[in-house]
gemmi code that builds the backbone of each chain (N, CA, C; Angstrom):
import gemmi

chains = {
    "A": [
        ("MET", (3.008, 26.122, -37.462), (3.285, 24.682, -37.431), (3.646, 24.217, -36.023)),
        ("LYS", (4.466, 25.057, -35.346), (4.867, 24.699, -33.996), (3.647, 24.570, -33.080)),
        ("ASP", (2.720, 25.538, -33.231), (1.531, 25.516, -32.402), (0.683, 24.282, -32.684)),
        ("ALA", (0.590, 23.908, -33.967), (-0.188, 22.727, -34.339), (0.413, 21.482, -33.710)),
        ("LEU", (1.735, 21.379, -33.728), (2.379, 20.216, -33.129), (2.119, 20.170, -31.635)),
        ("ARG", (2.195, 21.317, -31.017), (1.984, 21.362, -29.575), (0.563, 20.919, -29.246)),
        ("LEU", (-0.371, 21.357, -30.066), (-1.770, 20.993, -29.846), (-1.950, 19.480, -29.979)),
        ("ASP", (-1.351, 18.884, -31.007), (-1.460, 17.439, -31.197), (-0.890, 16.678, -30.000)),
        ("GLU", (0.304, 17.106, -29.559), (0.934, 16.423, -28.432), (0.073, 16.538, -27.180)),
        ("SER", (-0.517, 17.700, -27.024), (-1.358, 17.916, -25.859), (-2.574, 16.992, -25.890)),
        ("ALA", (-3.164, 16.855, -27.070), (-4.343, 16.000, -27.197), (-3.982, 14.548, -26.907)),
        ("VAL", (-2.872, 14.091, -27.464), (-2.447, 12.716, -27.207), (-2.128, 12.528, -25.732)),
        ("GLY", (-1.449, 13.518, -25.156), (-1.121, 13.430, -23.729), (-2.368, 13.364, -22.875)),
        ("ALA", (-3.392, 14.107, -23.252), (-4.641, 14.082, -22.489), (-5.287, 12.706, -22.540)),
        ("VAL", (-5.245, 12.094, -23.709), (-5.831, 10.757, -23.846), (-5.056, 9.755, -23.001)),
        ("PHE", (-3.726, 9.788, -23.109), (-2.926, 8.865, -22.297), (-3.146, 9.113, -20.813)),
        ("GLY", (-3.198, 10.384, -20.450), (-3.407, 10.713, -19.039), (-4.735, 10.196, -18.531)),
        ("ALA", (-5.767, 10.372, -19.345), (-7.101, 9.914, -18.945), (-7.138, 8.398, -18.803)),
        ("LEU", (-6.408, 7.704, -19.665), (-6.450, 6.244, -19.664), (-5.413, 5.624, -18.739)),
        ("ALA", (-4.610, 6.467, -18.091), (-3.600, 5.917, -17.173), (-4.251, 5.343, -15.922)),
        ("ASP", (-5.448, 5.804, -15.626), (-6.140, 5.348, -14.419), (-6.937, 4.085, -14.727)),
        ("PRO", (-6.757, 3.000, -13.944), (-7.449, 1.747, -14.253), (-8.972, 1.860, -14.180)),
        ("THR", (-9.464, 2.690, -13.272), (-10.928, 2.850, -13.195), (-11.453, 3.503, -14.466)),
        ("ARG", (-10.725, 4.485, -14.970), (-11.191, 5.145, -16.202), (-11.108, 4.192, -17.392)),
        ("ARG", (-10.092, 3.325, -17.373), (-10.039, 2.320, -18.450), (-11.257, 1.405, -18.359)),
        ("HIS", (-11.618, 1.089, -17.123), (-12.798, 0.233, -16.925), (-14.053, 0.953, -17.428)),
        ("VAL", (-14.144, 2.233, -17.116), (-15.294, 3.018, -17.580), (-15.346, 3.025, -19.103)),
        ("VAL", (-14.182, 3.212, -19.728), (-14.135, 3.224, -21.197), (-14.607, 1.880, -21.744)),
        ("ARG", (-14.186, 0.811, -21.111), (-14.599, -0.515, -21.579), (-16.121, -0.678, -21.466)),
        ("LEU", (-16.673, -0.218, -20.334), (-18.123, -0.324, -20.160), (-18.860, 0.549, -21.186)),
        ("LEU", (-18.335, 1.745, -21.431), (-18.953, 2.622, -22.414), (-18.884, 2.013, -23.815)),
        ("ALA", (-17.824, 1.282, -24.060), (-17.655, 0.690, -25.392), (-18.662, -0.435, -25.635)),
        ("GLN", (-19.256, -0.933, -24.550), (-20.171, -2.065, -24.679), (-21.613, -1.633, -24.947)),
        ("ARG", (-21.893, -0.341, -24.878), (-23.276, 0.109, -25.093), (-23.261, 1.498, -25.715)),
        ("SER", (-24.383, 1.898, -26.258), (-24.403, 3.178, -26.973), (-24.325, 4.356, -26.010)),
        ("THR", (-25.189, 4.364, -24.995), (-25.128, 5.424, -23.987), (-25.359, 4.792, -22.619)),
        ("VAL", (-24.910, 5.492, -21.580), (-25.092, 4.971, -20.232), (-25.132, 6.143, -19.256)),
        ("THR", (-25.809, 5.966, -18.139), (-25.851, 7.016, -17.119), (-24.750, 6.768, -16.093)),
        ("ALA", (-24.415, 7.816, -15.343), (-23.410, 7.671, -14.288), (-23.900, 6.693, -13.224)),
        ("SER", (-25.188, 6.698, -12.964), (-25.735, 5.777, -11.949), (-25.578, 4.324, -12.392)),
        ("ALA", (-25.813, 4.076, -13.681), (-25.664, 2.708, -14.191), (-24.207, 2.265, -14.097)),
        ("LEU", (-23.290, 3.181, -14.375), (-21.871, 2.836, -14.245), (-21.520, 2.566, -12.779)),
        ("ALA", (-22.076, 3.373, -11.891), (-21.792, 3.197, -10.457), (-22.275, 1.834, -9.959)),
        ("ASP", (-23.327, 1.321, -10.585), (-23.838, 0.000, -10.212), (-22.852, -1.106, -10.582)),
        ("GLU", (-22.014, -0.834, -11.571), (-21.103, -1.870, -12.058), (-19.685, -1.708, -11.536)),
        ("LEU", (-19.422, -0.610, -10.854), (-18.068, -0.349, -10.364), (-18.108, -0.133, -8.848)),
        ("PRO", (-17.041, -0.509, -8.161), (-17.039, -0.404, -6.697), (-16.701, 1.000, -6.215)),
        ("ILE", (-17.226, 2.006, -6.868), (-16.985, 3.384, -6.447), (-18.295, 4.160, -6.526)),
        ("SER", (-18.294, 5.326, -5.897), (-19.535, 6.091, -5.798), (-19.906, 6.757, -7.124)),
        ("ARG", (-21.163, 7.196, -7.195), (-21.608, 7.907, -8.379), (-20.813, 9.201, -8.554)),
        ("GLN", (-20.491, 9.849, -7.417), (-19.713, 11.091, -7.492), (-18.327, 10.823, -8.084)),
        ("ALA", (-17.725, 9.710, -7.674), (-16.403, 9.367, -8.216), (-16.511, 9.061, -9.710)),
        ("ILE", (-17.586, 8.368, -10.076), (-17.820, 8.080, -11.497), (-17.916, 9.389, -12.288)),
        ("ALA", (-18.649, 10.346, -11.715), (-18.837, 11.625, -12.410), (-17.489, 12.304, -12.656)),
        ("LYS", (-16.593, 12.217, -11.667), (-15.267, 12.824, -11.833), (-14.474, 12.118, -12.931)),
        ("HIS", (-14.568, 10.796, -12.946), (-13.858, 10.052, -13.994), (-14.442, 10.381, -15.374)),
        ("LEU", (-15.762, 10.488, -15.438), (-16.390, 10.833, -16.724), (-15.955, 12.221, -17.179)),
        ("GLN", (-15.824, 13.143, -16.217), (-15.380, 14.493, -16.572), (-13.948, 14.457, -17.109)),
        ("ALA", (-13.095, 13.651, -16.453), (-11.708, 13.540, -16.921), (-11.658, 12.963, -18.338)),
        ("LEU", (-12.519, 11.986, -18.580), (-12.580, 11.390, -19.923), (-13.142, 12.398, -20.934)),
        ("ALA", (-14.120, 13.194, -20.479), (-14.694, 14.220, -21.367), (-13.648, 15.279, -21.694)),
        ("ASP", (-12.837, 15.642, -20.696), (-11.789, 16.644, -20.923), (-10.791, 16.171, -21.983)),
        ("ALA", (-10.606, 14.857, -22.064), (-9.691, 14.293, -23.064), (-10.402, 14.036, -24.392)),
        ("GLY", (-11.686, 14.375, -24.442), (-12.433, 14.206, -25.686), (-12.915, 12.793, -25.931)),
        ("LEU", (-12.869, 11.963, -24.875), (-13.217, 10.553, -25.055), (-14.675, 10.258, -24.743)),
        ("VAL", (-15.336, 11.204, -24.089), (-16.728, 10.993, -23.679), (-17.521, 12.259, -23.975)),
        ("SER", (-18.745, 12.085, -24.449), (-19.648, 13.225, -24.585), (-20.915, 12.914, -23.810)),
        ("SER", (-21.671, 13.946, -23.493), (-22.890, 13.732, -22.719), (-24.061, 14.427, -23.400)),
        ("SER", (-25.253, 13.910, -23.119), (-26.470, 14.541, -23.630), (-27.549, 14.346, -22.579)),
        ("HIS", (-28.495, 15.266, -22.564), (-29.574, 15.196, -21.583), (-30.810, 14.585, -22.219)),
        ("GLU", (-31.348, 13.596, -21.528), (-32.614, 12.982, -21.959), (-33.556, 13.032, -20.760)),
        ("GLY", (-34.456, 14.016, -20.772), (-35.298, 14.222, -19.606), (-34.426, 14.673, -18.448)),
        ("ARG", (-34.537, 13.974, -17.323), (-33.739, 14.349, -16.149), (-32.404, 13.619, -16.118)),
        ("GLU", (-32.209, 12.770, -17.086), (-30.979, 11.959, -17.095), (-29.899, 12.575, -17.968)),
        ("THR", (-28.666, 12.417, -17.517), (-27.528, 12.730, -18.371), (-26.950, 11.405, -18.839)),
        ("ARG", (-26.880, 11.244, -20.137), (-26.368, 9.996, -20.688), (-25.017, 10.263, -21.332)),
        ("TYR", (-24.115, 9.312, -21.131), (-22.750, 9.454, -21.632), (-22.488, 8.440, -22.730)),
        ("ARG", (-21.720, 8.878, -23.688), (-21.336, 7.963, -24.756), (-19.845, 8.113, -25.040)),
        ("LEU", (-19.258, 7.010, -25.454), (-17.850, 7.033, -25.830), (-17.701, 7.757, -27.163)),
        ("THR", (-16.756, 8.663, -27.244), (-16.441, 9.334, -28.515), (-14.996, 8.951, -28.861)),
        ("PRO", (-14.875, 7.860, -29.549), (-13.547, 7.248, -29.687), (-12.631, 7.896, -30.713)),
        ("ARG", (-13.080, 8.997, -31.324), (-12.249, 9.573, -32.370), (-10.814, 9.865, -31.902)),
        ("PRO", (-10.630, 10.365, -30.666), (-9.242, 10.631, -30.256), (-8.397, 9.362, -30.133)),
        ("LEU", (-9.052, 8.267, -30.092), (-8.309, 7.011, -29.976), (-8.116, 6.410, -31.355)),
        ("ASP", (-6.910, 6.127, -31.703), (-6.754, 5.343, -32.924), (-6.911, 3.870, -32.530)),
        ("GLU", (-6.862, 3.016, -33.484), (-7.135, 1.602, -33.198), (-6.197, 1.038, -32.149)),
        ("ALA", (-4.945, 1.419, -32.229), (-3.980, 0.865, -31.286), (-4.295, 1.276, -29.858)),
        ("MET", (-4.701, 2.535, -29.707), (-4.992, 3.012, -28.368), (-6.240, 2.340, -27.810)),
        ("GLN", (-7.212, 2.116, -28.663), (-8.393, 1.392, -28.204), (-8.007, -0.007, -27.743)),
        ("TRP", (-7.180, -0.627, -28.542), (-6.743, -1.981, -28.177), (-6.002, -1.960, -26.842)),
        ("MET", (-5.114, -0.980, -26.694), (-4.353, -0.858, -25.445), (-5.281, -0.729, -24.240)),
        ("ALA", (-6.252, 0.155, -24.348), (-7.139, 0.433, -23.221), (-7.953, -0.799, -22.847)),
        ("LEU", (-8.524, -1.427, -23.848), (-9.397, -2.566, -23.569), (-8.594, -3.772, -23.087)),
        ("THR", (-7.475, -4.026, -23.737), (-6.661, -5.174, -23.337), (-6.087, -4.962, -21.945)),
        ("GLY", (-5.638, -3.746, -21.676), (-5.105, -3.458, -20.345), (-6.158, -3.611, -19.261)),
        ("ALA", (-7.343, -3.135, -19.554), (-8.430, -3.251, -18.582), (-8.758, -4.711, -18.305)),
        ("ARG", (-8.748, -5.502, -19.377), (-9.024, -6.934, -19.189), (-7.967, -7.580, -18.305)),
        ("TRP", (-6.700, -7.207, -18.505), (-5.645, -7.792, -17.662), (-5.751, -7.311, -16.221)),
        ("ASP", (-6.152, -6.071, -16.025), (-6.350, -5.601, -14.649), (-7.402, -6.454, -13.948)),
        ("GLU", (-8.462, -6.772, -14.671), (-9.516, -7.606, -14.093), (-8.987, -9.008, -13.793)),
        ("ARG", (-8.273, -9.574, -14.783), (-7.771, -10.945, -14.590), (-6.808, -11.016, -13.409)),
        ("LEU", (-5.908, -10.034, -13.309), (-4.927, -10.067, -12.224), (-5.606, -9.848, -10.876)),
        ("ALA", (-6.660, -9.069, -10.855), (-7.410, -8.905, -9.604), (-8.033, -10.238, -9.197)),
        ("ARG", (-8.523, -10.971, -10.199), (-9.101, -12.294, -9.912), (-8.021, -13.243, -9.420)),
        ("LEU", (-6.831, -13.177, -10.027), (-5.733, -14.033, -9.591), (-5.345, -13.732, -8.152)),
        ("ALA", (-5.225, -12.444, -7.821), (-4.857, -12.057, -6.451), (-5.908, -12.563, -5.467)),
        ("GLN", (-7.168, -12.439, -5.853), (-8.243, -12.894, -4.969), (-8.210, -14.406, -4.809)),
        ("SER", (-7.965, -15.080, -5.920), (-7.904, -16.540, -5.895), (-6.786, -17.031, -4.993)),
        ("LEU", (-5.621, -16.395, -5.101), (-4.480, -16.800, -4.260), (-4.746, -16.478, -2.787)),
        ("ALA", (-5.410, -15.363, -2.535), (-5.721, -14.989, -1.157), (-6.686, -15.994, -0.532)),
        ("GLU", (-7.622, -16.503, -1.337), (-8.601, -17.465, -0.814), (-7.946, -18.797, -0.518)),
        ("ARG", (-6.897, -19.125, -1.292), (-6.203, -20.407, -1.058), (-5.293, -20.332, 0.170)),
        ("ALA", (-4.824, -19.110, 0.507), (-3.843, -18.955, 1.589), (-4.476, -19.261, 2.946)),
    ],
    "B": [
        ("MET", (2.165, 7.978, -31.875), (2.240, 6.859, -30.932), (3.208, 5.813, -31.467)),
        ("ALA", (4.251, 5.529, -30.691), (5.241, 4.549, -31.120), (4.633, 3.158, -31.121)),
        ("ILE", (5.111, 2.339, -32.033), (4.521, 1.014, -32.155), (4.754, 0.172, -30.897)),
        ("GLU", (5.862, 0.473, -30.163), (6.103, -0.257, -28.910), (4.960, -0.028, -27.924)),
        ("ASP", (4.292, 1.101, -28.065), (3.217, 1.419, -27.132), (1.993, 0.534, -27.322)),
        ("GLU", (2.006, -0.280, -28.358), (0.898, -1.215, -28.538), (1.062, -2.450, -27.679)),
        ("THR", (2.122, -2.476, -26.867), (2.335, -3.594, -25.958), (1.700, -3.284, -24.610)),
        ("VAL", (0.808, -4.149, -24.181), (0.248, -4.018, -22.839), (1.153, -4.769, -21.873)),
        ("ARG", (1.531, -4.130, -20.785), (2.421, -4.763, -19.816), (1.866, -4.497, -18.422)),
        ("ARG", (1.751, -5.537, -17.665), (1.295, -5.423, -16.292), (2.263, -6.199, -15.392)),
        ("VAL", (2.516, -5.678, -14.205), (3.385, -6.338, -13.228), (2.627, -6.447, -11.922)),
        ("MET", (2.641, -7.637, -11.359), (1.983, -7.827, -10.061), (2.890, -8.672, -9.162)),
        ("ILE", (3.062, -8.231, -7.928), (3.797, -9.040, -6.954), (2.781, -9.914, -6.227)),
        ("LEU", (2.937, -11.220, -6.412), (2.036, -12.163, -5.763), (2.648, -12.558, -4.417)),
        ("PRO", (1.890, -12.482, -3.343), (2.458, -12.762, -2.015), (2.513, -14.258, -1.723)),
        ("VAL", (3.020, -15.014, -2.686), (3.119, -16.469, -2.546), (4.454, -16.912, -3.139)),
        ("ASP", (4.865, -18.145, -2.811), (6.121, -18.618, -3.379), (5.928, -19.013, -4.842)),
        ("ARG", (7.034, -19.279, -5.505), (6.995, -19.519, -6.957), (6.139, -20.757, -7.289)),
        ("ASP", (6.237, -21.796, -6.465), (5.470, -23.012, -6.756), (3.963, -22.728, -6.724)),
        ("THR", (3.555, -21.941, -5.739), (2.129, -21.608, -5.636), (1.689, -20.756, -6.823)),
        ("ALA", (2.540, -19.806, -7.204), (2.208, -18.970, -8.358), (2.159, -19.812, -9.628)),
        ("TRP", (3.095, -20.715, -9.773), (3.144, -21.554, -10.966), (1.901, -22.438, -11.071)),
        ("ALA", (1.383, -22.847, -9.920), (0.174, -23.683, -9.925), (-1.004, -22.966, -10.578)),
        ("ALA", (-0.965, -21.636, -10.581), (-2.051, -20.868, -11.213), (-1.856, -20.729, -12.713)),
        ("LEU", (-0.686, -21.173, -13.195), (-0.375, -21.020, -14.617), (-0.219, -22.358, -15.342)),
        ("ARG", (0.135, -23.383, -14.598), (0.680, -24.577, -15.243), (-0.362, -25.473, -15.906)),
        ("ASP", (-1.643, -25.308, -15.571), (-2.653, -26.172, -16.187), (-4.009, -25.465, -16.252)),
        ("ALA", (-4.940, -26.122, -16.909), (-6.258, -25.518, -17.117), (-6.953, -25.209, -15.800)),
        ("GLU", (-6.774, -26.101, -14.831), (-7.436, -25.898, -13.543), (-6.944, -24.613, -12.874)),
        ("GLY", (-5.641, -24.391, -12.911), (-5.086, -23.182, -12.313), (-5.502, -21.926, -13.063)),
        ("LEU", (-5.465, -21.988, -14.381), (-5.810, -20.819, -15.195), (-7.293, -20.468, -15.082)),
        ("ALA", (-8.119, -21.499, -14.919), (-9.565, -21.259, -14.872), (-9.971, -20.448, -13.652)),
        ("GLY", (-9.110, -20.360, -12.677), (-9.451, -19.571, -11.503), (-9.399, -18.071, -11.750)),
        ("TRP", (-8.762, -17.663, -12.862), (-8.597, -16.215, -13.042), (-8.489, -15.770, -14.509)),
        ("LEU", (-7.837, -16.567, -15.334), (-7.618, -16.114, -16.725), (-8.934, -16.024, -17.484)),
        ("ALA", (-9.799, -16.992, -17.261), (-11.102, -17.034, -17.924), (-12.017, -17.892, -17.053)),
        ("ASP", (-13.293, -17.896, -17.408), (-14.226, -18.683, -16.604), (-14.132, -20.168, -16.938)),
        ("GLU", (-13.817, -20.473, -18.182), (-13.614, -21.861, -18.582), (-12.334, -21.954, -19.404)),
        ("VAL", (-11.523, -22.931, -19.099), (-10.270, -23.113, -19.838), (-10.181, -24.570, -20.282)),
        ("GLU", (-10.095, -24.754, -21.578), (-9.865, -26.096, -22.122), (-8.538, -26.043, -22.855)),
        ("LEU", (-7.501, -26.419, -22.174), (-6.167, -26.260, -22.749), (-5.172, -27.108, -21.964)),
        ("GLU", (-4.377, -27.846, -22.699), (-3.251, -28.533, -22.072), (-2.056, -27.599, -22.202)),
        ("VAL", (-1.479, -27.248, -21.075), (-0.402, -26.255, -21.112), (0.917, -26.943, -21.451)),
        ("CYS", (1.090, -27.210, -22.730), (2.354, -27.754, -23.232), (2.553, -27.202, -24.644)),
        ("PRO", (3.796, -27.035, -25.046), (4.057, -26.379, -26.338), (3.322, -27.034, -27.498)),
        ("GLY", (2.669, -26.211, -28.305), (1.967, -26.701, -29.482), (0.522, -27.070, -29.234)),
        ("ALA", (0.135, -27.174, -27.971), (-1.245, -27.568, -27.662), (-2.215, -26.453, -28.061)),
        ("ARG", (-3.397, -26.872, -28.510), (-4.434, -25.913, -28.879), (-5.674, -26.152, -28.035)),
        ("GLY", (-6.360, -25.089, -27.731), (-7.575, -25.203, -26.937), (-8.363, -23.921, -27.014)),
        ("SER", (-9.139, -23.676, -25.965), (-9.956, -22.462, -25.962), (-10.184, -22.003, -24.533)),
        ("VAL", (-10.500, -20.730, -24.423), (-10.918, -20.167, -23.142), (-12.237, -19.443, -23.372)),
        ("ARG", (-13.095, -19.464, -22.366), (-14.404, -18.831, -22.489), (-14.723, -18.030, -21.235)),
        ("TRP", (-15.495, -16.971, -21.444), (-15.970, -16.162, -20.332), (-17.484, -16.286, -20.247)),
        ("ASP", (-18.005, -16.014, -19.060), (-19.457, -16.111, -18.855), (-20.225, -15.150, -19.760)),
        ("SER", (-19.552, -14.115, -20.240), (-20.196, -13.156, -21.158), (-20.480, -13.775, -22.517)),
        ("GLY", (-19.918, -14.952, -22.769), (-20.088, -15.597, -24.062), (-18.874, -15.465, -24.960)),
        ("GLU", (-17.958, -14.600, -24.568), (-16.740, -14.428, -25.369), (-15.894, -15.703, -25.310)),
        ("GLU", (-15.332, -16.047, -26.454), (-14.467, -17.224, -26.527), (-13.221, -16.877, -27.321)),
        ("ARG", (-12.101, -17.388, -26.907), (-10.866, -17.210, -27.674), (-10.218, -18.559, -27.913)),
        ("LEU", (-9.703, -18.726, -29.098), (-8.918, -19.907, -29.426), (-7.492, -19.655, -28.968)),
        ("VAL", (-6.877, -20.671, -28.403), (-5.558, -20.501, -27.790), (-4.590, -21.550, -28.319)),
        ("GLU", (-3.361, -21.131, -28.550), (-2.294, -22.082, -28.858), (-1.134, -21.784, -27.922)),
        ("VAL", (-0.570, -22.837, -27.341), (0.564, -22.663, -26.431), (1.843, -22.573, -27.255)),
        ("GLU", (2.542, -21.464, -27.110), (3.772, -21.250, -27.868), (4.994, -21.766, -27.122)),
        ("GLU", (5.010, -21.558, -25.820), (6.209, -21.900, -25.049), (5.839, -22.186, -23.604)),
        ("VAL", (6.534, -23.145, -23.014), (6.391, -23.400, -21.581), (7.781, -23.598, -20.998)),
        ("GLN", (8.122, -22.808, -20.016), (9.344, -23.016, -19.245), (8.897, -23.286, -17.814)),
        ("GLU", (9.120, -24.494, -17.354), (8.634, -24.931, -16.051), (8.959, -23.916, -14.954)),
        ("ARG", (7.935, -23.547, -14.207), (8.026, -22.627, -13.066), (8.503, -21.227, -13.456)),
        ("ARG", (8.558, -20.925, -14.735), (9.129, -19.639, -15.147), (8.219, -18.846, -16.107)),
        ("ARG", (7.741, -19.492, -17.187), (7.061, -18.706, -18.208), (6.136, -19.566, -19.065)),
        ("ILE", (5.026, -18.993, -19.441), (4.244, -19.568, -20.531), (3.952, -18.463, -21.550)),
        ("VAL", (3.933, -18.848, -22.800), (3.608, -17.914, -23.881), (2.455, -18.514, -24.674)),
        ("LEU", (1.403, -17.735, -24.825), (0.211, -18.177, -25.543), (-0.033, -17.269, -26.736)),
        ("ARG", (-0.663, -17.831, -27.741), (-1.204, -17.013, -28.835), (-2.710, -17.216, -28.781)),
        ("TRP", (-3.465, -16.144, -28.746), (-4.912, -16.311, -28.693), (-5.609, -15.293, -29.569)),
        ("CYS", (-6.844, -15.618, -29.939), (-7.638, -14.676, -30.724), (-9.108, -15.059, -30.641)),
        ("GLU", (-9.952, -14.034, -30.815), (-11.372, -14.311, -30.955), (-11.570, -14.923, -32.326)),
        ("ARG", (-12.725, -15.568, -32.516), (-12.928, -16.317, -33.760), (-12.771, -15.441, -34.996)),
        ("ALA", (-13.217, -14.188, -34.889), (-13.104, -13.305, -36.047), (-12.082, -12.195, -35.804)),
        ("GLY", (-11.223, -12.386, -34.810), (-10.315, -11.299, -34.444), (-8.879, -11.536, -34.864)),
        ("ASP", (-8.067, -10.517, -34.616), (-6.642, -10.625, -34.890), (-5.952, -11.274, -33.694)),
        ("PRO", (-5.000, -12.176, -33.950), (-4.335, -12.852, -32.829), (-3.379, -11.937, -32.084)),
        ("SER", (-3.193, -12.233, -30.821), (-2.165, -11.541, -30.059), (-1.384, -12.572, -29.252)),
        ("ILE", (-0.217, -12.147, -28.819), (0.673, -12.999, -28.046), (0.599, -12.572, -26.582)),
        ("VAL", (0.505, -13.555, -25.700), (0.481, -13.296, -24.260), (1.661, -14.020, -23.622)),
        ("GLU", (2.447, -13.283, -22.889), (3.595, -13.871, -22.204), (3.422, -13.644, -20.707)),
        ("LEU", (3.454, -14.724, -19.939), (3.333, -14.651, -18.481), (4.638, -15.154, -17.887)),
        ("THR", (5.333, -14.301, -17.147), (6.658, -14.649, -16.628), (6.704, -14.480, -15.113)),
        ("LEU", (7.274, -15.481, -14.445), (7.411, -15.449, -12.986), (8.867, -15.250, -12.595)),
        ("ASP", (9.087, -14.471, -11.545), (10.414, -14.281, -10.961), (10.280, -14.241, -9.447)),
        ("ASP", (11.316, -14.760, -8.761), (11.346, -14.638, -7.309), (11.706, -13.205, -6.936)),
        ("VAL", (10.969, -12.653, -6.007), (11.306, -11.332, -5.463), (11.099, -11.406, -3.951)),
        ("PRO", (11.719, -10.494, -3.213), (11.495, -10.503, -1.753), (10.009, -10.412, -1.431)),
        ("GLY", (9.540, -11.321, -0.634), (8.142, -11.280, -0.225), (7.185, -12.000, -1.134)),
        ("GLY", (7.701, -12.616, -2.180), (6.769, -13.345, -3.039), (7.302, -13.610, -4.434)),
        ("THR", (6.412, -13.540, -5.384), (6.742, -13.863, -6.778), (6.210, -12.749, -7.677)),
        ("ARG", (7.048, -12.284, -8.575), (6.603, -11.249, -9.509), (6.052, -11.900, -10.768)),
        ("LEU", (4.868, -11.473, -11.135), (4.261, -11.915, -12.395), (4.270, -10.740, -13.357)),
        ("VAL", (4.888, -10.946, -14.512), (4.870, -9.923, -15.555), (4.020, -10.447, -16.709)),
        ("VAL", (3.042, -9.674, -17.094), (2.159, -10.020, -18.213), (2.454, -9.083, -19.379)),
        ("ILE", (2.664, -9.648, -20.524), (2.809, -8.836, -21.738), (1.837, -9.367, -22.773)),
        ("GLU", (1.086, -8.491, -23.378), (0.250, -8.889, -24.512), (0.465, -7.891, -25.644)),
        ("LEU", (0.627, -8.398, -26.815), (0.781, -7.521, -27.977), (0.212, -8.207, -29.205)),
        ("PRO", (-0.321, -7.427, -30.120), (-0.873, -8.035, -31.332), (0.228, -8.685, -32.163)),
        ("VAL", (-0.096, -9.797, -32.777), (0.878, -10.457, -33.642), (1.313, -9.515, -34.760)),
        ("LEU", (0.389, -8.684, -35.228), (0.743, -7.725, -36.286), (1.845, -6.787, -35.822)),
        ("THR", (1.772, -6.373, -34.563), (2.808, -5.506, -34.011), (4.130, -6.249, -33.946)),
        ("LEU", (4.035, -7.500, -33.507), (5.245, -8.313, -33.379), (5.928, -8.474, -34.725)),
        ("ARG", (5.105, -8.634, -35.754), (5.682, -8.803, -37.086), (6.365, -7.509, -37.550)),
        ("ALA", (5.811, -6.386, -37.104), (6.334, -5.100, -37.572), (7.615, -4.698, -36.857)),
        ("LEU", (7.770, -5.177, -35.644), (8.906, -4.724, -34.851), (9.264, -5.786, -33.828)),
        ("ALA", (10.562, -6.042, -33.633), (10.992, -6.972, -32.587), (10.842, -6.249, -31.263)),
        ("VAL", (9.783, -6.557, -30.541), (9.491, -5.849, -29.300), (10.215, -6.515, -28.145)),
        ("PRO", (10.922, -5.737, -27.310), (11.585, -6.330, -26.150), (10.568, -7.029, -25.256)),
        ("SER", (10.877, -8.217, -24.834), (9.980, -8.956, -23.962), (10.738, -9.375, -22.726)),
        ("GLU", (10.028, -9.950, -21.779), (10.715, -10.459, -20.590), (11.751, -11.479, -21.012)),
        ("ALA", (11.383, -12.314, -21.970), (12.321, -13.327, -22.445), (13.530, -12.668, -23.098)),
        ("GLY", (13.324, -11.490, -23.663), (14.385, -10.833, -24.397), (15.350, -10.054, -23.521)),
        ("ARG", (15.084, -9.991, -22.245), (15.939, -9.198, -21.382), (17.280, -9.864, -21.147)),
        ("ASP", (17.308, -11.198, -21.190), (18.593, -11.856, -21.013), (19.038, -12.503, -22.324)),
        ("ARG", (18.323, -12.227, -23.387), (18.731, -12.692, -24.707), (18.488, -11.550, -25.681)),
        ("ALA", (19.038, -11.674, -26.843), (18.851, -10.593, -27.807), (17.380, -10.443, -28.162)),
        ("ARG", (16.678, -11.569, -28.321), (15.256, -11.530, -28.659), (14.586, -12.717, -27.973)),
        ("GLY", (13.342, -12.527, -27.584), (12.615, -13.606, -26.922), (12.430, -14.782, -27.855)),
        ("PRO", (12.636, -16.001, -27.369), (12.623, -17.167, -28.247), (11.305, -17.396, -28.970)),
        ("MET", (10.201, -17.385, -28.219), (8.940, -17.683, -28.888), (8.344, -16.442, -29.534)),
        ("MET", (8.745, -15.274, -29.055), (8.306, -14.053, -29.716), (8.810, -14.062, -31.159)),
        ("VAL", (10.026, -14.547, -31.314), (10.595, -14.619, -32.649), (9.927, -15.750, -33.432)),
        ("ALA", (9.691, -16.860, -32.763), (9.040, -17.990, -33.430), (7.664, -17.586, -33.945)),
        ("ALA", (7.028, -16.683, -33.206), (5.682, -16.256, -33.602), (5.699, -15.467, -34.898)),
        ("LEU", (6.878, -14.983, -35.283), (6.972, -14.234, -36.529), (6.756, -15.143, -37.723)),
        ("ALA", (7.040, -16.422, -37.511), (6.978, -17.346, -38.649), (5.559, -17.480, -39.154)),
    ],
}
model = gemmi.Model(1)
for chain_id, residues in chains.items():
    chain = gemmi.Chain(chain_id)
    for i, (resn, *xyz) in enumerate(residues, 1):
        res = gemmi.Residue()
        res.name, res.seqid = resn, gemmi.SeqId(i, " ")
        for name, pos in zip(("N", "CA", "C"), xyz):
            atom = gemmi.Atom()
            atom.name, atom.element = name, gemmi.Element(name[0])
            atom.pos, atom.b_iso = gemmi.Position(*pos), 0.0
            res.add_atom(atom)
        chain.add_residue(res)
    model.add_chain(chain)
structure = gemmi.Structure()
structure.add_model(model)
structure.setup_entities()
């Protein structure tokens, strides 16, 4: 029983750890909007390199939040939301949205200054 | 996962004075610069309106509370979604103004009195409690 509890805590901790990074939350949000996506397509939508995207995808995969499959020469990633219960999904998506909004606010204020 | 963890909280130090920060919150014109792409809302208690994004997403909004230069509390939801409460609070800090954002589902609020910015100097936040009704 003790081992089972430790395993559960570890899994939850991995999910929280993976989602603590705002870029990874953004990646999760983008993955949630489509069935599968490539790292290159994600890199087109985020201000970071494809290599950085790959690292974030690996971190998400380590937490069980992302799986990958090969289609020809492409590796396609999909969200595997089972580790997330509804509340955690809500947290990730809502938090990501606020990160975007606050970035827009900061930019807006900087342009007015 | 504790139910308190369903509260999203963000803190940002804005490098502007309180009046400038408040201008971004106090009316539709200010909010439209960042909260959403289109804002149709009179920022006064009880007012109802909507916000829209270029993606096509729309949320219905009701203003729960307005404290001049200090705080606004909104309740919003997608047309087929569950409502959540958004609290935006401003404070003076060295070098600018601190903005604290809290969003939590109304269902969570009903289940537990969640500490809010408003609740830090009172036992419970005024409109957070009103939202229980």
